A tleap script that builds the chain and sets N, CA, C and O, in Angstrom:
source leaprc.protein.ff14SB
mol = sequence {
  NMET LYS LYS ILE LEU ILE SER ALA GLY ILE
  VAL LEU LEU SER ILE ALA GLY ILE GLY GLN
  THR THR ASN LEU ALA LYS VAL GLU SER LEU
  ASN GLY LEU ASN LEU PHE ILE LYS SER GLU
  PRO VAL ALA LYS PHE SER SER LEU GLY MET
  VAL SER MET PRO GLY LEU VAL LEU ASN GLY
  LYS PRO ARG GLU MET ILE ARG ILE ALA SER
  LYS ARG ALA ARG ASP GLN TYR PRO ASP ALA
  ASP GLY ILE ILE PHE ARG SER ASP GLN PHE
  GLY GLU VAL GLU ALA ILE LYS THR ILE THR
  CGLU
}
set mol.1.N position { 128.956 82.858 123.829 }
set mol.1.CA position { 128.635 84.199 123.397 }
set mol.1.C position { 128.234 83.762 121.809 }
set mol.1.O position { 127.234 84.222 121.258 }
set mol.2.N position { 128.980 82.991 121.280 }
set mol.2.CA position { 128.960 82.603 119.751 }
set mol.2.C position { 127.637 82.113 119.587 }
set mol.2.O position { 126.901 82.572 118.713 }
set mol.3.N position { 127.259 81.158 120.411 }
set mol.3.CA position { 125.743 80.474 120.309 }
set mol.3.C position { 124.641 81.342 120.503 }
set mol.3.O position { 123.533 81.009 120.084 }
set mol.4.N position { 124.819 82.426 121.093 }
set mol.4.CA position { 123.672 83.418 121.440 }
set mol.4.C position { 123.727 84.135 120.202 }
set mol.4.O position { 122.605 84.436 119.794 }
set mol.5.N position { 124.716 84.518 119.446 }
set mol.5.CA position { 124.716 85.401 118.487 }
set mol.5.C position { 123.867 84.725 117.227 }
set mol.5.O position { 123.007 85.288 116.549 }
set mol.6.N position { 124.367 83.307 117.101 }
set mol.6.CA position { 123.730 82.383 116.107 }
set mol.6.C position { 122.416 82.234 116.264 }
set mol.6.O position { 121.687 82.319 115.276 }
set mol.7.N position { 121.958 82.018 117.373 }
set mol.7.CA position { 120.638 81.738 117.817 }
set mol.7.C position { 119.771 82.920 117.314 }
set mol.7.O position { 118.843 82.879 116.507 }
set mol.8.N position { 120.375 84.165 118.089 }
set mol.8.CA position { 119.608 85.609 117.684 }
set mol.8.C position { 119.367 85.581 116.201 }
set mol.8.O position { 118.230 85.685 115.740 }
set mol.9.N position { 120.672 85.408 115.291 }
set mol.9.CA position { 120.521 85.628 113.936 }
set mol.9.C position { 119.561 84.598 113.409 }
set mol.9.O position { 118.902 85.038 112.467 }
set mol.10.N position { 119.297 83.391 113.731 }
set mol.10.CA position { 118.527 82.342 113.295 }
set mol.10.C position { 116.907 83.029 113.413 }
set mol.10.O position { 116.028 83.044 112.552 }
set mol.11.N position { 116.890 83.554 114.752 }
set mol.11.CA position { 115.371 83.962 115.103 }
set mol.11.C position { 115.009 85.205 114.263 }
set mol.11.O position { 113.838 85.345 113.909 }
set mol.12.N position { 115.981 86.151 113.911 }
set mol.12.CA position { 115.845 87.360 113.239 }
set mol.12.C position { 115.413 86.755 111.805 }
set mol.12.O position { 114.367 87.121 111.268 }
set mol.13.N position { 116.194 85.902 111.273 }
set mol.13.CA position { 115.892 85.428 109.922 }
set mol.13.C position { 114.621 84.834 109.744 }
set mol.13.O position { 114.123 84.851 108.618 }
set mol.14.N position { 113.966 84.259 110.784 }
set mol.14.CA position { 112.688 83.459 110.802 }
set mol.14.C position { 111.612 84.541 110.878 }
set mol.14.O position { 110.554 84.485 110.250 }
set mol.15.N position { 111.998 85.606 111.765 }
set mol.15.CA position { 110.810 86.710 111.920 }
set mol.15.C position { 110.730 87.440 110.412 }
set mol.15.O position { 109.669 87.570 109.801 }
set mol.16.N position { 111.936 87.859 109.952 }
set mol.16.CA position { 111.774 88.298 108.590 }
set mol.16.C position { 111.102 87.689 107.322 }
set mol.16.O position { 110.706 88.356 106.367 }
set mol.17.N position { 111.038 86.554 107.420 }
set mol.17.CA position { 110.377 85.700 106.596 }
set mol.17.C position { 108.888 85.555 106.835 }
set mol.17.O position { 108.198 85.043 105.953 }
set mol.18.N position { 108.284 86.021 108.105 }
set mol.18.CA position { 106.941 86.006 108.359 }
set mol.18.C position { 106.321 87.002 107.386 }
set mol.18.O position { 106.880 88.068 107.128 }
set mol.19.N position { 105.067 86.609 106.808 }
set mol.19.CA position { 104.235 87.737 106.022 }
set mol.19.C position { 104.704 87.888 104.486 }
set mol.19.O position { 104.005 88.482 103.666 }
set mol.20.N position { 106.003 87.275 104.151 }
set mol.20.CA position { 106.384 87.239 103.002 }
set mol.20.C position { 105.587 86.220 101.977 }
set mol.20.O position { 105.446 85.020 102.213 }
set mol.21.N position { 105.102 86.874 100.831 }
set mol.21.CA position { 104.578 86.002 99.872 }
set mol.21.C position { 105.429 84.928 99.159 }
set mol.21.O position { 106.524 85.184 98.657 }
set mol.22.N position { 104.862 83.728 99.150 }
set mol.22.CA position { 105.553 82.638 98.766 }
set mol.22.C position { 104.903 82.216 97.148 }
set mol.22.O position { 105.327 81.348 96.385 }
set mol.23.N position { 104.052 82.906 97.005 }
set mol.23.CA position { 103.313 82.580 95.365 }
set mol.23.C position { 103.930 83.401 94.405 }
set mol.23.O position { 103.465 84.490 94.068 }
set mol.24.N position { 104.955 82.916 93.959 }
set mol.24.CA position { 105.887 83.862 93.191 }
set mol.24.C position { 105.819 82.795 91.728 }
set mol.24.O position { 105.555 81.595 91.812 }
set mol.25.N position { 106.069 83.404 90.615 }
set mol.25.CA position { 106.233 82.668 89.325 }
set mol.25.C position { 106.832 83.451 88.376 }
set mol.25.O position { 106.630 84.666 88.376 }
set mol.26.N position { 107.621 82.865 87.474 }
set mol.26.CA position { 108.183 83.590 86.192 }
set mol.26.C position { 106.977 83.818 85.456 }
set mol.26.O position { 106.194 82.875 85.342 }
set mol.27.N position { 106.699 84.960 84.922 }
set mol.27.CA position { 105.776 85.080 84.125 }
set mol.27.C position { 106.298 85.287 82.477 }
set mol.27.O position { 107.405 85.793 82.295 }
set mol.28.N position { 105.540 84.917 81.416 }
set mol.28.CA position { 105.713 85.043 79.997 }
set mol.28.C position { 105.742 86.543 79.532 }
set mol.28.O position { 104.917 87.297 80.049 }
set mol.29.N position { 106.485 86.965 78.745 }
set mol.29.CA position { 106.348 88.362 77.998 }
set mol.29.C position { 106.287 88.328 76.580 }
set mol.29.O position { 106.875 87.492 75.893 }
set mol.30.N position { 105.528 89.299 76.123 }
set mol.30.CA position { 105.274 89.450 74.741 }
set mol.30.C position { 105.275 90.752 74.267 }
set mol.30.O position { 104.504 91.500 74.869 }
set mol.31.N position { 105.989 91.298 73.257 }
set mol.31.CA position { 106.223 92.631 73.058 }
set mol.31.C position { 106.839 93.522 74.142 }
set mol.31.O position { 106.557 94.719 74.194 }
set mol.32.N position { 107.549 93.029 74.875 }
set mol.32.CA position { 108.117 93.764 75.974 }
set mol.32.C position { 107.287 93.878 77.275 }
set mol.32.O position { 107.651 94.520 78.260 }
set mol.33.N position { 106.144 93.192 77.168 }
set mol.33.CA position { 104.918 93.299 78.390 }
set mol.33.C position { 105.036 91.866 79.091 }
set mol.33.O position { 105.033 90.828 78.429 }
set mol.34.N position { 105.130 91.891 80.334 }
set mol.34.CA position { 104.709 90.784 81.124 }
set mol.34.C position { 103.299 90.565 81.063 }
set mol.34.O position { 102.473 91.473 81.161 }
set mol.35.N position { 103.023 89.352 80.899 }
set mol.35.CA position { 101.600 88.820 80.702 }
set mol.35.C position { 101.019 88.081 82.090 }
set mol.35.O position { 101.422 86.987 82.485 }
set mol.36.N position { 100.033 88.860 82.727 }
set mol.36.CA position { 99.268 88.262 83.862 }
set mol.36.C position { 97.951 87.946 83.504 }
set mol.36.O position { 97.181 88.882 83.289 }
set mol.37.N position { 97.495 86.610 83.387 }
set mol.37.CA position { 96.078 86.275 83.156 }
set mol.37.C position { 95.448 85.888 84.286 }
set mol.37.O position { 95.940 84.953 84.918 }
set mol.38.N position { 94.265 86.515 84.751 }
set mol.38.CA position { 93.576 86.378 85.970 }
set mol.38.C position { 94.513 86.189 87.096 }
set mol.38.O position { 94.324 85.314 87.940 }
set mol.39.N position { 95.669 87.116 87.123 }
set mol.39.CA position { 96.578 87.305 88.238 }
set mol.39.C position { 96.979 88.756 88.134 }
set mol.39.O position { 96.721 89.474 87.168 }
set mol.40.N position { 97.694 89.153 89.321 }
set mol.40.CA position { 98.495 90.528 89.378 }
set mol.40.C position { 100.012 90.081 89.810 }
set mol.40.O position { 100.271 88.984 90.305 }
set mol.41.N position { 100.820 90.950 89.583 }
set mol.41.CA position { 102.022 91.085 89.809 }
set mol.41.C position { 102.235 91.094 91.450 }
set mol.41.O position { 101.385 91.587 92.192 }
set mol.42.N position { 103.415 90.517 91.923 }
set mol.42.CA position { 103.520 90.675 93.644 }
set mol.42.C position { 104.079 91.993 93.852 }
set mol.42.O position { 103.811 92.587 94.896 }
set mol.43.N position { 104.939 92.598 92.841 }
set mol.43.CA position { 105.362 93.862 93.023 }
set mol.43.C position { 104.355 95.212 92.894 }
set mol.43.O position { 103.350 95.024 92.209 }
set mol.44.N position { 104.493 96.302 93.374 }
set mol.44.CA position { 103.660 97.217 93.355 }
set mol.44.C position { 103.588 97.662 92.055 }
set mol.44.O position { 104.601 97.668 91.355 }
set mol.45.N position { 102.328 98.104 91.566 }
set mol.45.CA position { 102.097 98.447 90.327 }
set mol.45.C position { 100.997 99.731 90.108 }
set mol.45.O position { 100.168 99.826 91.013 }
set mol.46.N position { 100.914 100.551 89.202 }
set mol.46.CA position { 100.068 101.368 88.958 }
set mol.46.C position { 99.558 101.247 87.446 }
set mol.46.O position { 100.239 101.039 86.442 }
set mol.47.N position { 97.977 101.462 87.570 }
set mol.47.CA position { 97.368 100.996 86.411 }
set mol.47.C position { 97.480 102.282 85.371 }
set mol.47.O position { 97.234 103.415 85.785 }
set mol.48.N position { 97.792 102.085 84.259 }
set mol.48.CA position { 97.808 103.015 83.175 }
set mol.48.C position { 96.444 103.245 82.394 }
set mol.48.O position { 96.293 104.235 81.679 }
set mol.49.N position { 95.531 102.353 82.551 }
set mol.49.CA position { 94.522 102.254 81.939 }
set mol.49.C position { 93.766 100.962 81.186 }
set mol.49.O position { 94.520 100.000 81.036 }
set mol.50.N position { 92.768 100.830 80.821 }
set mol.50.CA position { 92.190 99.682 79.929 }
set mol.50.C position { 92.657 99.636 78.483 }
set mol.50.O position { 92.858 100.690 77.878 }
set mol.51.N position { 92.831 98.486 77.924 }
set mol.51.CA position { 93.204 98.500 76.651 }
set mol.51.C position { 92.291 98.422 75.677 }
set mol.51.O position { 91.715 97.334 75.704 }
set mol.52.N position { 91.926 99.141 74.825 }
set mol.52.CA position { 90.770 99.115 73.955 }
set mol.52.C position { 90.781 97.676 73.126 }
set mol.52.O position { 91.748 97.411 72.412 }
set mol.53.N position { 89.950 96.992 73.219 }
set mol.53.CA position { 89.854 95.658 72.404 }
set mol.53.C position { 88.672 95.837 71.474 }
set mol.53.O position { 87.657 96.453 71.801 }
set mol.54.N position { 88.877 95.219 70.203 }
set mol.54.CA position { 87.546 95.225 69.301 }
set mol.54.C position { 86.785 93.905 69.608 }
set mol.54.O position { 87.317 92.842 69.929 }
set mol.55.N position { 85.488 94.134 69.461 }
set mol.55.CA position { 84.784 92.953 69.712 }
set mol.55.C position { 85.128 91.742 68.981 }
set mol.55.O position { 85.110 90.629 69.507 }
set mol.56.N position { 85.484 91.988 67.603 }
set mol.56.CA position { 85.839 90.721 67.029 }
set mol.56.C position { 86.837 89.771 67.487 }
set mol.56.O position { 86.883 88.580 67.181 }
set mol.57.N position { 87.659 90.427 68.276 }
set mol.57.CA position { 89.098 89.811 68.861 }
set mol.57.C position { 88.590 88.912 69.915 }
set mol.57.O position { 89.243 87.910 70.204 }
set mol.58.N position { 87.562 89.164 70.471 }
set mol.58.CA position { 87.002 88.190 71.667 }
set mol.58.C position { 86.351 86.751 71.250 }
set mol.58.O position { 85.963 85.880 72.030 }
set mol.59.N position { 86.328 86.719 69.773 }
set mol.59.CA position { 86.068 85.542 69.346 }
set mol.59.C position { 87.138 84.479 68.864 }
set mol.59.O position { 86.940 83.345 68.430 }
set mol.60.N position { 88.295 85.141 69.054 }
set mol.60.CA position { 89.482 84.474 68.323 }
set mol.60.C position { 90.106 83.408 69.626 }
set mol.60.O position { 89.727 83.247 70.786 }
set mol.61.N position { 91.110 82.857 68.907 }
set mol.61.CA position { 91.722 81.907 69.992 }
set mol.61.C position { 92.621 82.657 71.041 }
set mol.61.O position { 93.072 83.777 70.801 }
set mol.62.N position { 92.836 82.047 72.108 }
set mol.62.CA position { 93.505 82.718 73.396 }
set mol.62.C position { 94.783 83.211 72.619 }
set mol.62.O position { 94.927 84.433 72.566 }
set mol.63.N position { 95.610 82.516 72.086 }
set mol.63.CA position { 97.070 82.824 71.492 }
set mol.63.C position { 96.884 84.062 70.629 }
set mol.63.O position { 97.669 85.007 70.719 }
set mol.64.N position { 96.069 84.064 69.970 }
set mol.64.CA position { 95.913 85.424 69.085 }
set mol.64.C position { 95.234 86.554 69.781 }
set mol.64.O position { 95.512 87.697 69.419 }
set mol.65.N position { 94.380 86.362 70.735 }
set mol.65.CA position { 93.732 87.543 71.493 }
set mol.65.C position { 94.864 87.917 72.343 }
set mol.65.O position { 94.927 89.123 72.582 }
set mol.66.N position { 95.850 87.116 72.902 }
set mol.66.CA position { 96.966 87.645 73.621 }
set mol.66.C position { 97.839 88.407 72.895 }
set mol.66.O position { 98.267 89.446 73.399 }
set mol.67.N position { 98.287 87.962 71.446 }
set mol.67.CA position { 99.080 88.676 70.717 }
set mol.67.C position { 98.531 89.974 70.538 }
set mol.67.O position { 99.261 90.902 70.885 }
set mol.68.N position { 97.058 90.342 69.928 }
set mol.68.CA position { 96.476 91.543 69.623 }
set mol.68.C position { 96.652 92.465 70.997 }
set mol.68.O position { 97.210 93.562 71.009 }
set mol.69.N position { 96.073 91.813 72.138 }
set mol.69.CA position { 95.990 92.764 73.041 }
set mol.69.C position { 97.638 93.105 73.565 }
set mol.69.O position { 97.756 94.294 73.863 }
set mol.70.N position { 98.505 92.556 73.678 }
set mol.70.CA position { 99.838 92.982 73.788 }
set mol.70.C position { 100.184 94.089 72.826 }
set mol.70.O position { 100.567 95.193 73.214 }
set mol.71.N position { 100.018 93.716 71.387 }
set mol.71.CA position { 100.382 94.877 70.608 }
set mol.71.C position { 99.425 96.266 70.848 }
set mol.71.O position { 99.902 97.398 70.921 }
set mol.72.N position { 98.172 95.988 70.941 }
set mol.72.CA position { 97.380 97.156 71.467 }
set mol.72.C position { 97.820 97.922 72.629 }
set mol.72.O position { 97.712 99.148 72.660 }
set mol.73.N position { 98.301 97.254 73.560 }
set mol.73.CA position { 98.577 97.882 74.734 }
set mol.73.C position { 100.020 98.512 74.530 }
set mol.73.O position { 100.290 99.621 74.991 }
set mol.74.N position { 100.802 97.861 73.918 }
set mol.74.CA position { 102.174 98.586 73.564 }
set mol.74.C position { 102.060 100.091 72.618 }
set mol.74.O position { 102.898 100.991 72.671 }
set mol.75.N position { 100.798 100.099 71.751 }
set mol.75.CA position { 100.555 101.204 70.961 }
set mol.75.C position { 99.879 102.188 71.802 }
set mol.75.O position { 100.086 103.391 71.640 }
set mol.76.N position { 99.100 101.751 72.671 }
set mol.76.CA position { 98.087 102.622 73.383 }
set mol.76.C position { 98.913 103.114 74.928 }
set mol.76.O position { 98.759 104.222 75.443 }
set mol.77.N position { 99.540 102.328 75.325 }
set mol.77.CA position { 100.370 102.699 76.610 }
set mol.77.C position { 101.828 102.384 76.526 }
set mol.77.O position { 102.271 101.439 77.180 }
set mol.78.N position { 102.730 103.228 75.644 }
set mol.78.CA position { 104.133 103.101 75.545 }
set mol.78.C position { 104.860 102.878 76.699 }
set mol.78.O position { 105.891 102.227 76.531 }
set mol.79.N position { 104.602 103.246 77.849 }
set mol.79.CA position { 105.230 103.052 79.102 }
set mol.79.C position { 105.035 101.872 79.993 }
set mol.79.O position { 105.681 101.622 81.011 }
set mol.80.N position { 103.943 101.098 79.413 }
set mol.80.CA position { 103.731 99.940 80.178 }
set mol.80.C position { 104.625 98.782 80.306 }
set mol.80.O position { 105.299 98.484 79.320 }
set mol.81.N position { 104.719 98.134 81.308 }
set mol.81.CA position { 105.744 97.148 81.132 }
set mol.81.C position { 104.992 95.758 81.659 }
set mol.81.O position { 105.720 94.849 82.060 }
set mol.82.N position { 103.529 95.576 81.665 }
set mol.82.CA position { 102.675 94.594 81.595 }
set mol.82.C position { 101.544 94.741 81.487 }
set mol.82.O position { 101.085 95.873 81.645 }
set mol.83.N position { 100.688 93.643 81.176 }
set mol.83.CA position { 99.220 93.787 80.876 }
set mol.83.C position { 98.564 92.631 81.746 }
set mol.83.O position { 99.086 91.517 81.743 }
set mol.84.N position { 97.400 92.896 82.505 }
set mol.84.CA position { 96.497 92.108 83.267 }
set mol.84.C position { 95.146 91.701 82.212 }
set mol.84.O position { 94.434 92.548 81.672 }
set mol.85.N position { 95.016 90.483 82.092 }
set mol.85.CA position { 93.674 90.154 81.655 }
set mol.85.C position { 92.844 89.658 82.757 }
set mol.85.O position { 93.021 88.618 83.389 }
set mol.86.N position { 91.967 90.479 82.901 }
set mol.86.CA position { 91.032 90.571 84.109 }
set mol.86.C position { 90.009 89.414 83.986 }
set mol.86.O position { 89.530 88.913 85.003 }
set mol.87.N position { 89.683 89.000 82.784 }
set mol.87.CA position { 88.732 87.910 82.649 }
set mol.87.C position { 89.285 86.739 81.696 }
set mol.87.O position { 90.273 86.933 80.988 }
set mol.88.N position { 88.631 85.573 81.713 }
set mol.88.CA position { 89.021 84.482 80.999 }
set mol.88.C position { 88.672 84.755 79.531 }
set mol.88.O position { 89.229 84.125 78.632 }
set mol.89.N position { 87.721 85.724 79.284 }
set mol.89.CA position { 87.353 85.863 77.876 }
set mol.89.C position { 88.309 86.980 77.367 }
set mol.89.O position { 88.233 87.064 76.141 }
set mol.90.N position { 89.101 87.783 77.864 }
set mol.90.CA position { 90.092 88.310 77.212 }
set mol.90.C position { 89.676 89.750 76.895 }
set mol.90.O position { 90.379 90.541 76.267 }
set mol.91.N position { 88.494 90.003 77.380 }
set mol.91.CA position { 87.942 91.397 76.953 }
set mol.91.C position { 88.090 92.352 77.978 }
set mol.91.O position { 87.620 93.452 77.689 }
set mol.92.N position { 88.668 92.242 79.226 }
set mol.92.CA position { 89.255 93.288 80.075 }
set mol.92.C position { 90.702 93.155 80.131 }
set mol.92.O position { 91.195 92.246 80.799 }
set mol.93.N position { 91.462 94.018 79.459 }
set mol.93.CA position { 92.876 94.070 79.601 }
set mol.93.C position { 93.194 95.317 80.219 }
set mol.93.O position { 92.539 96.316 79.924 }
set mol.94.N position { 94.177 95.372 81.086 }
set mol.94.CA position { 94.551 96.358 81.874 }
set mol.94.C position { 96.037 96.654 81.631 }
set mol.94.O position { 96.820 95.722 81.813 }
set mol.95.N position { 96.523 97.860 81.235 }
set mol.95.CA position { 97.837 98.057 81.143 }
set mol.95.C position { 98.436 98.768 82.493 }
set mol.95.O position { 97.832 99.690 83.039 }
set mol.96.N position { 99.688 98.249 82.983 }
set mol.96.CA position { 100.339 98.534 84.194 }
set mol.96.C position { 101.799 98.761 83.996 }
set mol.96.O position { 102.491 98.180 83.161 }
set mol.97.N position { 102.166 99.589 84.777 }
set mol.97.CA position { 103.582 99.979 85.196 }
set mol.97.C position { 103.950 99.588 86.605 }
set mol.97.O position { 103.379 99.934 87.639 }
set mol.98.N position { 105.086 98.746 86.457 }
set mol.98.CA position { 105.502 98.397 88.026 }
set mol.98.C position { 106.294 99.673 88.480 }
set mol.98.O position { 107.128 100.285 87.813 }
set mol.99.N position { 105.884 99.934 89.684 }
set mol.99.CA position { 106.645 101.025 90.707 }
set mol.99.C position { 107.774 100.474 91.462 }
set mol.99.O position { 107.770 99.681 92.404 }
set mol.100.N position { 108.914 101.160 90.746 }
set mol.100.CA position { 110.209 100.796 91.459 }
set mol.100.C position { 110.619 101.832 92.623 }
set mol.100.O position { 110.634 103.041 92.388 }
set mol.101.N position { 110.894 101.397 93.673 }
set mol.101.CA position { 111.088 102.102 95.054 }
set mol.101.C position { 112.526 102.491 95.128 }
set mol.101.O position { 112.958 103.072 96.124 }
savepdb mol mol.pdb
quit
């Protein structure tokens, strides 16, 4: 009986693992915002809107553009807990809020 319960437990744990995402990572944050560059969080989130980025920023160095984008996102969307850089040119920045269930 004990072997049956252990086997059933192993099968249930195996089935529970099917379909789970294994592409997880720790993300960096700046100004209290999680930074996603050409990626999205695994957790559900809602879009708060696009962050207004000045044209002159697009010519800066990546570190400077990320700093400016995070500051602008914090100012424009105080409830945001993350930003997604949709392009590698840093011109499309989306402010997001993680949905907690």
